[in-house]
C-alpha positions in Angstrom: -11.0 -4.4 -13.6 -11.5 -8.2 -13.2 -14.8 -9.7 -12.1 -13.7 -13.4 -12.3 -12.3 -13.8 -8.8 -13.6 -12.7 -5.5 -12.4 -9.2 -4.7 -11.2 -8.5 -1.1 -11.6 -4.9 -0.4 -9.4 -2.8 1.9 -10.7 0.4 3.4 -8.9 3.6 4.3 -6.5 3.0 7.2 -7.0 -0.7 6.9 -5.3 -3.8 5.7 -6.2 -7.3 4.5 -4.8 -10.4 2.9 -5.6 -12.7 -0.1 -4.6 -15.9 -1.7 -5.0 -16.6 -5.4 -7.3 -16.9 -7.1 -8.8 -14.0 -5.3 -7.6 -10.4 -5.8 -7.3 -7.4 -3.4 -8.4 -3.8 -4.0 -8.3 -0.4 -2.4 -9.8 2.9 -3.5 -9.4 6.5 -2.6 -5.7 6.7 -2.6 -5.0 10.4 -2.6 -2.1 11.3 -0.4 -2.5 7.9 1.1 -0.2 5.0 -0.1 -1.4 1.5 -1.1 1.5 -0.9 -0.4 1.3 -4.6 -1.4 3.7 -7.1 0.1 3.5 -10.5 -1.5 5.2 -13.9 -2.1 4.6 -14.7 -5.7 5.5 -18.4 -5.5 3.0 -18.9 -2.7 0.4 -16.6 -4.4 -0.3 -14.7 -1.3 -0.4 -10.9 -0.6 -1.2 -8.3 1.9 -2.4 -4.8 1.1 -2.2 -1.8 3.5 -4.0 1.5 2.8 -1.7 3.9 4.7 -2.9 7.3 5.7 0.0 8.6 7.7 3.8 8.0 7.9 4.5 7.6 11.5 2.5 6.4 14.5 4.8 8.2 17.0 3.1 11.4 16.0 -0.4 10.1 17.1 -2.0 11.5 20.2 -5.0 9.2 20.5 -5.2 6.6 23.2 -6.5 3.8 20.9 -4.2 3.7 18.0 -5.3 2.3 14.6 -2.1 0.5 13.7 -3.2 0.0 10.1 -3.3 3.7 9.6 0.5 4.3 9.7 3.4 3.1 7.6 5.6 2.0 10.5 3.0 -0.2 12.2 0.9 -1.4 9.3 4.0 -2.8 7.4 5.2 -4.6 10.4 1.8 -6.3 11.0 1.5 -7.2 7.3 4.8 -9.0 7.2 4.2 -10.8 10.5 0.8 -12.1 9.3 2.0 -13.0 5.8 4.7 -15.1 7.5 2.3 -16.8 9.8 0.2 -17.7 6.8 2.9 -19.4 4.8 4.7 -16.6 3.0 8.5 -16.8 3.1 10.2 -13.7 4.5 13.1 -14.1 2.1 10.7 -14.3 -0.9 8.7 -11.1 0.0 8.5 -8.3 -2.6 6.5 -5.1 -2.7 4.8 -2.7 -4.9 3.1 0.6 -4.1 1.0 3.4 -5.5 -0.4 6.7 -4.3 1.1 9.5 -2.3 -0.2 12.2 -4.5 -0.1 15.9 -3.5 -3.9 16.6 -3.6 -3.7 20.1 -2.5 -1.2 22.9 -3.2 0.0 24.7 -0.2 1.8 28.0 -0.2 3.7 27.2 2.9 6.9 25.2 2.5 6.1 23.3 5.7 6.9 19.6 5.2 4.2 18.6 7.7 1.5 19.4 5.1 3.2 17.3 2.4 1.6 14.1 3.5 1.8 12.2 0.1 5.6 12.5 -0.2 6.1 11.8 3.5 4.0 8.6 3.1 6.0 7.5 0.1 9.3 7.9 2.0 8.0 6.2 5.1 6.8 3.1 3.1 10.2 3.0 1.3 12.0 3.3 4.6 10.2 0.5 6.3 10.4 -1.9 3.4 14.1 -1.3 3.4 14.3 -1.9 7.1 12.7 -5.4 6.5 14.9 -5.9 3.4 11.9 -6.2 1.1 12.6 -5.1 -2.4 10.3 -2.6 -3.9 9.7 -4.0 -7.4 7.6 -1.2 -8.8 5.7 1.9 -7.9 3.4 4.5 -9.3 3.6 7.4 -6.8 3.2 11.2 -6.6 1.5 13.5 -8.9 -1.8 15.1 -8.1 -4.5 12.4 -9.0 -6.2 9.9 -6.9 -5.9 6.1 -7.6 -7.7 2.9 -7.2 -5.4 -0.3 -7.2 -6.0 -4.0 -7.6 -3.5 -6.6 -7.0 -3.5 -10.2 -8.4 -1.3 -12.5 -6.3 -1.3 -15.2 -8.9 0.5 -13.0 -11.5 2.1 -10.2 -9.3 0.2 -7.6 -11.4 -0.9 -4.3 -9.8 -3.4 -2.6 -11.8 -3.7 1.2 -11.2 -6.7 3.2 -12.3 -6.2 7.0 -12.3 -8.9 9.5 -13.3 -6.5 11.4 -15.5 -4.3 8.7 -16.8 -6.6 5.8 -17.3 -5.4 2.4 -16.3 -1.8 1.0 -16.2 -0.3 -2.2 -14.8 3.0 -2.6 -13.0 
């Protein structure tokens, strides 16, 4: 992956923002989903590393709002808008949501990857943000890197190598 620009890193259950020429990266996407929301003309983007689909299921008193699809996407859109992105120009790409472990139970609660994918899609639809491309599912972890100047999302997977969407 590129070393020419500064790389802004996003941790697990975190989010951050970048303007070109810098790029943004997150690693360790297993069942987690990395969702990028960006304004290509303004060359600005946000990236959230989402661990769980819904904050309403949380029981802790101090909620990490970056951890959940419903709250992280709302925060990302609001902050992008405050920093010059145009809501009507926002687009999204996502990767991750793998099923890292096979469960014999048919319980949907254990299918975190697919539930994260659906939650991200649902919240993007709620905000009328088109999902331009995705690389989701499977059983391999991913590292992703987004370039807000080109709109390219590079995905590195142990089994499949590197692709760009």
